[in-house]
N, C-alpha and C positions, 0 to 999 in steps of 0.2 A: 720740230716743225718750227716756222720761223718766220717776223714777223719783221719790219722796218723800226716801229713804234706802235703804239699801241692809245690813241686817245679815251673816252669813256666808253664810246659807242662803237670805236674797234673794237675793243676785250670784248664786250656782249657778244658782237655777231662773230666772235668762234669760237663762242663757248659750247655751240653743237659740233664743229668737226672737235675739242678734245675732248667730247661725250663721247661721239661717236669711233676714236682713238683709243679712248679705254677701253669702250666696248669690244671691239675687233681681234685689237690685240691684249687680254687684260697681265700676261703675264710681261712682256718686254716692260723695258726704263725707257720711261718718257719722257723728253726733251722740251720746254717750251722756252725758246730764246729770241731775242728781239737785238736791232744794231741801236736802238734809240730807248727810251725809258716803255713802259706799259704801267696799263691798270691791273691787268692780271696779278699783279705783284703786291698789288697794296690791296687802295679801293672793292674790289672785283676777288679777290684769292678766297674766302670763301666760297664759295663759287667754284671752284674751279682745283683746289689744293689737294682737293680728295682725283684727284683725274692724271694728273701729272707729279711726275717724279720730280722733277726739278724746276723753273724757273731760270734764266739766264737773261738775264737785258744788258745791254749795251755791250753784247761779246760779239765780236765777228762769227760769220757763221762757220768756216774755217777753222777758225778756232776749235768753236764747237765740237764741227766732224775730226778734228785733231787728236779732242783729248777723249770721242767717242770711241773711238776707235782702236777696240782691245783684240787683239789676234784674228782668230776665224770667225766671232760673229758676225750674225747678219747687222747690218747698219743699214737705216732708212731718215731720206731727208725730202720733210715735205716745207715747200714754200709757199708764201702765203703772197712774199711781196710781188709789185706789179710792175717795174719798172723791167720791161722788154729786155736791155741791156745786163742790166743785173742775173734775167734767170740766163741770160743765153752764157752769163763768164762761170757761173755757178756749173751751169748745164757741162759746159767744156771741161775744168777742174775737175769735173768729179765721173769723168767718162772713159771708162776702163779701169775704176777703181773697184768695180762689182758691189757700189752702191745701188739701193734704191733710189734713182728723184722723182716726187711727182709735182709740178712748178704750174702757177699759177698764169701758165700761161696759152696765148688766142687758141683754142683747137686743141688741148692739152697735149701741141708738135710738140714739148721739149719728156716724153713721158709714155710715148706710144711703146710697145711691145711688140716682136713679131703676132702674128695673129690679131692685132685688136683694134679693133676700128676707129675710126677718126670720130670723135663728136663735140660738137658747141657747149662752150661752158655755159651751165646755167646761166642768166640773168641774173639774179640778186647775188650779193655779194657772200652772203651764208653761207649759202645754199654750193655756193665754187668752193669754200675752202672747204667744206661738207665732200660734194664729191671728190677732192684731193682724195680725202681717207680711205672715202670708194673705192678710188681706183687703185691702193695700193693692197687695199684687203678683198680684193677682188670680189666683194656682194657689193648689193645695197645694204644700211644701216640705217636705224630709225636716226628722223631728225629731231633733238626737242631739245627746245630751244628758251623753258619757263625754267622760273628765280624759284626760292621759295624763302620767301622772309621768316625773320624770327618772333616763336611767337611772343616774345614782348614788344615788338612792334607792330605786331596784331590786336593787343591788347590796346597799344597808344592812337591807332586808326584810329579804333572803335569810340576811345573816348573825344578824338579829336572830330570826327563825325556828329559825335553829340546825340547819337539814338537817334536822329529825323527820320520821317519817312518822304523827307523831297529830293528833288535825284541828284545824286550828290555828284561835283563838279570840282577835278582840280585842275590848278593854271599855275604854269610855274614861267619865267620871262627872266630869268641869270642865267649869266655864259658868257659866250666869245665872241665878239665880231658882231656882224651883224647875223649872228645866228639865237635874235632873244628876242622880245616883241617890250616894246618903250611904258611908258609908266601910263601916259597920257590911254592907252590902247588896251593895259591891264585895268584901268579904274570903267572906262566905260563899256570894258565884256562884264566885266563884276556886275557893275552897278545894274546892265541892263536885266544881268539873268537871275540875279540876284531878287529884281523886282516880279519877275516873272514866279517868282517863289519856288527857284533853285538855291539850292546849301555847299555857297562854295571857298574852297583852301586854298588860298595859294602856300607856293611852296617854295622860299629859297634856298634854292641849289650854289653846288659852287661858280661863281665870276660874278660878272660883273652884272649891273638889273637895278632895277627901280629900288627909290629909298622906301627902307620898310614902313616907320615912322609916317614919312606921305602916303601911303595905300592907305594906312592905319586912319590917317585924320581923315584923308575924303572917302571912303567907301567903309565907316565903321562898322556894316554888319560880317564885309571882309574877313575871317579866320588866319591868321596869317602864322604858320609855321616857320621855324628855322635850328637850327642847330641845339639852337636853347631850353629850345619848347619844351623837348623832351629826352629829359635825362639820360643816357647811358645807352641810346638808342640812335645807330649812322640816321640820316637822312635821309639816302639811298632805302634805305631798310623802310622808313614808314611811306614813301613814295609808295617802295612794292606793296604792301600793307593794306594803302591805301586804294590801289590800283584796284585789288582783289576782291570789290565791290563797289567803286564808286561810277558811275553812267557816263563819265566824258573826263576823257584830258585835253587838254586845250595847254598849245605852248607850238616853237619856232623848231624849225628841226638839229634834230642832234643826240645826245646821250643819253635824257633825260624819254627821249619818243621812245627811244629803246629798249628803256629802262620799263615802262609801262606796258609795253608792247610785251614784254615777259609772262604777265599775267592777263593778257591779253583785254588792255583795258581800250574800249575805243576811245579815238581820238579826234583831233581836229589840230592839223598840222601846219602852218605860217612857210610854206619854203619859201629860199632867198634863189632860188636855183639852183642846189643841187640832183644830181640824179636821181632822182625819188626812184625812179626803175632799178635801177641797185642797190640804192641804199634804205630806201621806205623802210619802216618800222616792219613785224616779224607777226602781221596782223591785219586782217582781211576789212577791219573794225576801221578802215581810214580816210578823211576826208582832207586833201591836203590843197589848202588856197596859194597858189602858184600869185608868188608876190607879182612876178614882169608881169602877169596880169591879170592882177587886181589892185594895182597899186599907182598909182603918176606919175612915179619914179622908177620902180622897179626895187625900189628894197623893202624891205617888211619889216620895216620902222616906219613906213609911208599905206602901210595897206589898212583901208577901213576899216576900224570895228566891226559896223554894220557887215560887213563882208564875213566876215568872224563869227559873230550872231549870228547871222541867217547859217555856215557851213555849222552850226553848234545846234541850233535849234531844229533843222534835216537831222543829225544823227540824234538826238534826244526819241524824234519824233517814234523813227525803228525801235528805241531802247533794245538794243540786237547785240551781243556778244559773243565771239567767234570759242565755242568748243573749248570746252580747256586740253581737252589729249585732242592736239593734232591729229590726225591720217596721218600716219607712214609714206612718204609719194613713193617713194616704193615698192607699195604691195600689188598697184597694178603692173609694176613691171617687172618683179621679179628678180633675177641674179644677171648682173651685167656680161655680157653680150662680148665673145669671145675675148674675154679678162683675164688671162690665167694668172695667176703668182707665182713668186719665184718658189723655179722647183716644184708648181705645186701645192706648196703647202708654206709659202712665204709665212698665214697669220699662225703659226704653228714654231718656225724657225727665229723669226725674228723679234734679235734678242733689245737693238736700240732705238727708236722713231726719234729722227730729230727733227 
């Protein structure tokens, strides 16, 4: 399997495909490669190291193919990249070499096989990557995006929550560029929700954002968490554990939202214009506040706090969480129609997946 690079959210939405690949090809040597860097190599590695046999970052795809093409062993390439030019070039270079190629191309047009019907790609990216694995395997596979926090993180989260019975709201505003809330927005939202009786925890994630000392001064009842608050436990694990029982997460679009969705946390996302149909977190309990409509300037930083508060109040009123075990999207559809595998036995013969 191959990608261009993986930011935090990118790595998270590829995990279901990696799980599906290991399920479909349990005895194959599975390689995950990227042109650039990947969070699957470090911060998310705990969740994927058992799914792949090797992670090769900053490695050209053709170099990976050459290094794993051994004798008559079957080889398949699953290409998650989106550039049509790169995909067509790769398809042409692999043509006639006996290598199965599944590409993230419109209509999956670069990987049609005899007798196979054209099909539209799923709307959301995580489903697209997963469908590529299904097409390679020739059958439907479970879609599972859930992550599991470590026991120490669960214990820390319970301590941070303080045993209060008030609604627990987690808020985060650190991030990159325009994908973050301002200190004024955090203060206004937090002060209002705390006044209404909620228990709020602010978690500092990597990137730029509000000054923690300023938040502490302006909202004394806001609980602040950063990498020094809980020694020996990664902030992402603390977030996961908090998200398991939090009533709501509030933040801007980005990887933290995807992380919270892996434990099915209801959330309010302030979106700066990303295609949320493709990138929205893998949860149905999401209320998106779009800055292009809610802000006079179209920027996340200028979305009025009352708009965010209203969305939070609507979500809290429902008190609904997605079921922790998502139904397999394929249960209603059965096996892939007219989807022959290599020699009708690819899932048994395939030795290496890149």
